[in-house]
Structure formats: C-alpha cells, structure tokens
C-alpha positions as CSV (number, residue, x, y, z in Angstrom):
1,M,0.0,0.0,0.0
2,A,2.8,2.4,0.9
3,D,4.4,1.8,-2.6
4,M,1.1,2.5,-4.3
5,E,0.8,5.8,-2.4
6,I,4.4,6.8,-3.3
7,S,3.6,5.9,-6.9
8,R,0.5,8.0,-6.9
9,L,2.3,10.9,-5.3
10,S,4.9,10.8,-8.0
11,R,2.3,10.8,-10.7
12,L,0.4,13.7,-9.1
13,T,3.7,15.7,-9.0
14,A,4.4,14.8,-12.6
15,I,0.8,15.8,-13.7
16,L,1.2,19.1,-11.9
17,T,4.6,19.7,-13.6
18,Y,3.0,18.8,-17.0
19,L,0.1,21.2,-16.4
20,Q,2.6,24.0,-15.7
21,S,4.4,23.3,-18.9
22,R,1.3,23.7,-21.1
23,R,-1.5,26.3,-21.5
24,L,-4.3,23.7,-21.8
25,V,-4.2,19.9,-21.5
26,T,-7.0,17.5,-22.2
27,A,-7.9,14.6,-19.9
28,T,-7.2,12.2,-22.8
29,A,-3.7,13.7,-23.3
30,L,-3.0,13.2,-19.6
31,A,-4.3,9.6,-19.7
32,E,-2.0,8.8,-22.7
33,K,1.0,10.6,-21.2
34,F,0.9,8.8,-17.9
35,N,-0.6,5.5,-19.1
36,I,-3.7,5.7,-16.9
37,S,-7.4,5.8,-17.6
38,V,-9.4,9.0,-18.1
39,R,-11.3,8.2,-14.9
40,T,-8.1,8.1,-13.0
41,V,-7.2,11.4,-14.5
42,Y,-10.4,12.9,-13.1
43,R,-9.6,11.5,-9.6
44,D,-6.0,12.9,-9.8
45,I,-7.3,16.3,-10.8
46,R,-9.7,16.3,-7.9
47,A,-6.9,15.3,-5.5
48,L,-4.8,18.2,-6.7
49,E,-7.7,20.6,-6.3
50,S,-8.3,19.3,-2.8
51,A,-4.6,20.0,-2.0
52,G,-5.2,23.7,-3.0
53,V,-3.8,23.7,-6.5
54,P,-5.9,26.2,-8.6
55,I,-6.8,24.1,-11.6
56,L,-9.3,25.7,-14.1
57,T,-11.5,23.6,-16.4
58,E,-12.5,24.8,-19.9
59,E,-15.6,22.8,-20.7
60,G,-15.0,20.4,-23.5
61,K,-11.4,21.6,-23.9
62,G,-9.3,20.6,-20.9
63,Y,-7.4,21.8,-17.8
64,M,-5.1,24.6,-17.1
65,L,-3.4,26.1,-14.0
66,M,-4.6,29.5,-12.9
67,E,-2.4,32.2,-14.5
68,G,0.3,33.4,-12.1
69,Y,0.4,30.1,-10.2
70,T,3.9,28.7,-10.1
71,L,5.7,25.8,-8.5
72,P,9.0,26.1,-6.6
73,P,11.9,25.0,-8.8
74,L,12.1,21.2,-9.1
75,M,15.4,19.5,-8.7
76,L,16.5,17.6,-11.8
77,T,17.5,14.0,-11.5
78,E,21.0,13.1,-12.6
79,P,19.7,11.3,-15.8
80,E,17.6,14.4,-16.6
81,A,20.7,16.7,-16.2
82,N,22.7,14.3,-18.4
83,A,20.1,14.5,-21.1
84,L,20.3,18.3,-21.0
85,I,24.1,18.3,-21.1
86,T,24.1,16.0,-24.1
87,A,21.5,18.2,-25.9
88,E,23.7,21.2,-25.2
89,Q,26.6,19.6,-27.1
90,L,24.2,19.1,-30.0
91,V,23.1,22.7,-29.9
92,L,26.6,24.1,-29.7
93,R,27.3,22.5,-33.1
94,N,24.2,24.2,-34.6
95,K,24.9,26.7,-37.4
96,D,22.5,29.4,-36.3
97,A,24.1,31.8,-33.8
98,S,20.8,33.1,-32.3
99,F,19.7,29.5,-31.4
100,V,23.1,28.7,-29.8
101,Q,23.1,31.9,-27.8
102,H,19.5,31.5,-26.4
103,Y,19.9,27.8,-25.6
104,T,23.2,28.6,-23.8
105,E,21.5,31.3,-21.7
106,A,18.6,28.9,-20.9
107,I,20.8,26.0,-19.9
108,T,22.8,28.3,-17.6
109,K,19.6,29.1,-15.7
110,I,18.7,25.4,-15.6
111,R,22.2,24.5,-14.2
112,S,21.6,26.9,-11.4
113,L,18.9,24.6,-10.1
114,L,21.2,21.6,-9.9
115,R,22.5,20.2,-6.6
116,Y,26.2,20.8,-6.1
117,S,27.0,17.1,-6.6
118,T,25.0,17.0,-9.9
119,K,26.7,20.2,-11.1
120,D,30.1,18.5,-10.7
121,K,28.9,15.5,-12.6
122,A,27.4,17.7,-15.3
123,E,30.7,19.5,-15.8
124,L,32.5,16.1,-16.0
125,L,30.0,14.8,-18.6
126,A,30.2,18.0,-20.7
127,G,33.9,17.5,-21.1
128,R,33.4,13.9,-22.1
129,I,30.8,14.4,-24.9
130,Q,31.5,15.7,-28.3
131,I,29.3,15.8,-31.4
132,R,31.4,15.6,-34.6
133,Q,28.8,17.2,-37.0
134,N,29.8,20.7,-37.9
135,S,33.1,20.1,-36.0
136,T,34.5,23.2,-37.6
137,G,32.0,25.4,-35.8
138,D,30.7,27.1,-38.9
139,I,27.9,29.6,-38.3
140,T,25.8,30.2,-41.4
141,S,22.8,32.1,-40.1
142,N,21.6,34.2,-37.2
143,F,17.8,34.3,-37.8
144,L,16.4,31.2,-36.1
145,S,15.2,33.0,-33.0
146,A,13.5,35.8,-34.9
147,I,11.8,33.3,-37.1
148,Q,10.6,31.2,-34.2
149,L,8.9,34.3,-32.8
150,S,7.4,35.1,-36.1
151,I,5.8,31.6,-36.1
152,T,4.2,32.0,-32.7
153,N,3.3,35.7,-33.0
154,F,2.1,35.6,-36.6
155,T,4.4,38.5,-37.7
156,V,5.2,39.1,-41.3
157,L,8.9,38.9,-42.3
158,K,10.6,40.7,-45.1
159,I,13.7,38.9,-46.3
160,E,16.4,39.2,-48.9
161,Y,16.8,35.7,-50.2
162,K,19.5,34.2,-52.4
163,S,18.1,31.4,-54.6
164,V,19.8,28.0,-54.0
165,E,19.3,27.1,-57.7
166,T,20.1,30.4,-59.5
167,A,22.0,32.4,-56.9
168,Q,19.8,35.3,-57.8
169,T,18.6,37.6,-55.0
170,S,15.0,38.6,-54.4
171,F,13.0,40.4,-51.7
172,R,10.0,38.6,-50.3
173,E,7.4,39.1,-47.7
174,I,6.6,35.8,-46.1
175,E,4.3,34.3,-43.4
176,S,6.3,31.8,-41.3
177,L,4.6,28.5,-40.7
178,A,7.2,25.9,-39.6
179,L,10.8,24.9,-39.3
180,Y,12.8,21.7,-39.7
181,S,16.4,20.9,-39.6
182,T,18.6,18.7,-41.8
183,Q,22.1,17.8,-40.7
184,E,23.5,20.9,-42.3
185,N,20.7,23.5,-42.5
186,W,17.6,24.9,-41.0
187,I,14.7,25.1,-43.4
188,L,11.7,27.5,-43.1
189,I,8.4,26.7,-44.6
190,A,6.4,29.9,-45.2
191,W,3.7,31.4,-47.4
192,C,5.4,33.5,-49.9
193,R,3.3,36.6,-50.8
194,M,5.2,37.1,-54.0
195,R,4.8,33.5,-55.3
196,K,1.4,33.1,-53.6
197,E,2.2,29.6,-52.5
198,L,4.1,27.7,-49.8
199,R,7.8,27.8,-50.2
200,S,10.9,26.4,-48.4
201,F,13.7,28.8,-47.5
202,R,17.2,27.7,-46.3
203,L,18.2,30.0,-43.4
204,D,21.8,30.1,-44.7
205,H,20.5,31.7,-47.9
206,I,18.6,34.5,-46.1
207,Q,20.9,37.6,-46.5
208,K,18.8,40.0,-44.5
209,L,15.7,39.8,-42.4
210,E,13.2,42.4,-41.1
211,V,10.4,41.8,-38.7
212,K,7.5,43.9,-39.8
213,A,4.8,45.3,-37.5
214,E,2.1,43.7,-39.6
215,K,0.4,40.5,-38.4
216,F,-0.9,37.8,-40.6
217,Q,-4.0,35.6,-40.2
218,P,-3.0,32.1,-38.8
219,H,-3.0,29.4,-41.5
220,D,-4.6,26.0,-41.2
221,F,-1.3,24.2,-41.5
222,D,-0.1,20.8,-40.2
223,L,3.6,20.0,-40.6
224,E,3.1,16.2,-40.7
225,K,0.4,16.5,-43.3
226,H,2.6,18.9,-45.3
227,F,5.5,16.3,-45.3
228,E,3.0,13.5,-46.3
229,E,1.8,15.6,-49.2
230,C,5.4,16.3,-50.3
231,R,6.1,12.6,-50.2
232,K,3.1,11.8,-52.4
233,N,4.0,14.5,-54.9
234,F,7.6,13.2,-55.0
235,S,6.5,9.6,-55.6
236,T,4.2,10.6,-58.5
237,D,6.8,12.8,-60.3
238,P,7.7,11.4,-63.7
C-alpha cells in the first residue's frame, strides 16, 4: 500500500509539472501521457484541487493552471541533467548563432537549479561528450530565434533571399509556418506573398531579415500533413 501511495504521489507531482508546462491539457492527453485511464485522471485532478492547486476547467477543452500560479523550482535527477548536457553539445554544433546563444542562456539558468554534486557530474560529462557534426563550428545564419517568434506571434517577415538554384537575390514578404532541420541546414516553410504559395527557404540563404509590425492571419497548417503531401508528390513525379 505504501508503494502505491508513493507511486500516486509521484504521478500527481508529474501531472502538476506537466500542467505547468502547457497552457491547456485534455484529460485524454494526460491519460495517454501517464498511461492511466481517463477516470483516474479525473480522480487525480480532484486530488490536486483538494490540495489547494488552482486548476481551471474549460468545458470540452481541458485543464489549465490559474495564471500566475507557479511551483517552486524542481530538482532535476542526474539522468535528466545528463540529457540536457548532451543536448547542449548538439546545440553548440548548430549553425544558427541566435539559437546557440539563447539555448546557452537557458541551460545556464537550468544549471543553477542543480544540486552541487549534480553540477560537478554535469561538468564532467560536458567535457566527455563531443558531437562531430559541424566540427569546424561554422555559423551560417543568425535568424532562427526571430523566425521562431514570427511563427508564434504571426508577424510578417521581409527577407532578402539568395536562390539556391540560380544564386539570384530577391526580396520577399513571407508568413512563417514551420521549421525543420537537416544535418546541415535549418529550413523555413512559409507562405510567400510574391509567389502566392508555400515555399521552403534555407536559413543560410537569407541575406537580410526584417520583422514587420504587420500580423498575418493564422494558417490551417499541419507540418506532418505537409510532409506527407510532399512525399506523395515526389513519388508521383515522372
């Protein structure tokens, strides 16, 4: 019985952390995340509410924590800290300077939460892991952070872009939709106002970027469906 109570307490803590990391979470998503039934999710939510956690319910949509409610910093386990240190080494080999800078700043804040013993181990591990991709440390773009903000805030971008095929330069106004990374480059999928269609832009071919004050209407866009459509079109090409 004691083990069951500890297990449930761990799950309640994990659910609370998960709620804090999202704006809105459905009962179904929580059930799938923690491998429990929806009925158990309802019981766990009631238990958290009884403990004084201000959980709000949007009828038919899901649960959220009351805005402004925060948890005290949670201590990372050693495996969690190791995962972040490993990810840091991957990020440091990235070719976008803005991404490297902001991740480094974020990981510094996270490291401040580590216990002293875990900090020492994290430093040891950081010196024992190296990612060989982009080993020369080439930086080819500095626009990733601005583009990420344009995706979430629906801001129009004006770019000077050098064509991969022709090397000709053009000026475009685009509406950013999604990003993906290959081993060598970041690729932006955006609605190009000049071409009036979806286009892919390599970040290392963006010569200049300006964030305009104008907002665009959100698109009905799904990245996985986009990739699936691309695969279909590719397979049917003569």
